[in-house]
C-alpha positions in Angstrom: -24.2 -127.3 -11.1 -22.7 -127.4 -7.6 -19.3 -129.4 -7.5 -19.1 -128.9 -3.3 -16.8 -132.0 -2.8 -14.2 -131.5 -5.9 -15.6 -134.5 -7.6 -15.2 -133.0 -11.4 -12.8 -130.0 -10.6 -10.5 -129.0 -7.5 -10.3 -125.0 -8.9 -14.1 -124.5 -9.6 -17.4 -125.6 -7.3 -19.6 -124.5 -9.8 -20.1 -124.9 -13.4 -22.4 -123.4 -15.8 -24.9 -125.5 -17.6 -26.1 -125.0 -21.4 -29.4 -124.0 -19.9 -31.2 -126.1 -21.8 -33.7 -127.7 -19.3 -34.5 -126.2 -15.8 -32.3 -128.5 -13.4 -30.5 -127.8 -10.3 -27.2 -130.2 -10.4 -25.0 -131.4 -7.2 -22.2 -134.2 -7.6 -22.7 -136.0 -4.6 -19.8 -138.0 -3.0 -21.1 -141.7 -3.8 -21.4 -142.1 -7.5 -24.4 -144.7 -8.2 -23.5 -147.5 -11.3 -26.5 -149.8 -11.3 -28.3 -151.5 -13.9 -32.2 -149.7 -13.7 -35.2 -150.5 -15.8 -38.3 -148.8 -15.4 -41.8 -147.4 -17.4 -40.9 -143.6 -19.3 -44.1 -142.0 -18.4 -44.0 -139.5 -21.4 -44.3 -142.8 -23.8 -45.2 -145.2 -21.3 -42.8 -147.9 -22.2 -40.1 -149.7 -20.7 -37.1 -148.9 -20.8 -33.4 -149.8 -19.5 -30.5 -149.7 -18.9 -27.4 -148.5 -16.2 -27.2 -145.3 -14.4 -23.5 -144.4 -13.2 -23.7 -140.6 -12.2 -22.2 -138.9 -9.1 -25.1 -136.3 -9.7 -28.2 -135.8 -7.9 -31.3 -133.8 -10.2 -34.2 -131.6 -9.1 -36.4 -129.6 -11.3 -36.1 -125.8 -10.5 -39.6 -124.9 -11.9 -42.8 -126.5 -10.8 -45.3 -128.5 -12.5 -42.2 -130.0 -15.0 -42.7 -133.7 -15.9 -40.2 -136.4 -14.6 -39.0 -138.9 -17.3 -39.9 -141.5 -15.1 -42.0 -140.6 -12.3 -41.9 -142.7 -9.5 -38.2 -143.1 -9.5 -38.2 -139.4 -10.3 -35.6 -139.3 -12.9 -35.2 -136.9 -15.7 -37.2 -134.2 -17.3 -39.8 -133.9 -20.1 -39.0 -129.9 -21.0 -40.4 -128.6 -24.6 -38.4 -130.9 -27.2 -35.9 -132.1 -24.6 -35.4 -135.4 -22.4 -33.1 -135.9 -19.9 -32.3 -139.2 -18.0 -29.9 -140.6 -15.9 -30.0 -143.9 -17.4 -28.1 -145.2 -20.6 -29.8 -147.1 -23.2 -32.8 -146.1 -23.4 -32.9 -146.1 -27.1 -31.7 -149.7 -27.2 -35.5 -150.4 -26.5 -37.0 -150.7 -29.9 -40.8 -149.9 -28.4 -39.8 -146.2 -27.0 -37.7 -145.4 -30.1 -40.9 -146.2 -31.9 -42.9 -144.2 -30.0 -40.1 -141.8 -29.5 -39.8 -141.2 -33.3 -43.3 -141.5 -34.2 -43.9 -138.0 -32.1 -41.3 -136.9 -35.1 -42.5 -139.2 -38.4 -46.2 -140.3 -37.8 -45.8 -143.1 -40.6 -42.0 -144.3 -38.6 -41.4 -148.3 -38.1 -38.8 -149.6 -36.5 -36.4 -151.3 -39.6 -35.6 -155.1 -38.2 -32.3 -155.6 -36.5 -30.4 -155.8 -39.8 -31.6 -152.4 -40.9 -31.9 -150.6 -38.4 -29.1 -148.1 -38.2 -28.5 -147.6 -35.2 -27.3 -151.2 -34.8 -25.4 -151.4 -37.7 -23.4 -148.7 -36.6 -22.9 -150.2 -33.4 -23.0 -154.7 -35.0 -19.9 -151.9 -37.0 -17.5 -150.8 -34.3 -18.4 -154.5 -32.5 -16.3 -156.2 -35.9 -13.5 -153.1 -36.4 -12.9 -152.2 -33.0 -11.6 -154.1 -29.4 -14.5 -153.8 -27.6 -12.5 -154.6 -24.6 -10.7 -151.6 -24.5 -14.2 -150.2 -23.3 -15.1 -152.0 -20.7 
């Protein structure tokens, strides 16, 4: 990751990532903060969420799959999916398709039984969520 404007650090302008995915990211001066929705490529599901980032990422290998081809967002590489979109797992259709990849008989549970929703409900009940906004 390159940080030519010192967004993350004034001491170091280059940062080594985990090397899980073949991407190069350059932090831009302007931060993108926007709601977004699109149909992702691999499972053909509509996803929506919030983008908040300074990075502009490009693939460093040819013929890699984007998470969303139309917006050139993210990457699907081996067993890793990356996207700038926060909240993709909020879509039951996307969760169903993704988790079925790992367990063919998977069914998204009803909302009151869904472990992801249950833990979110627990946090909302016991925390002042306004502290996190």
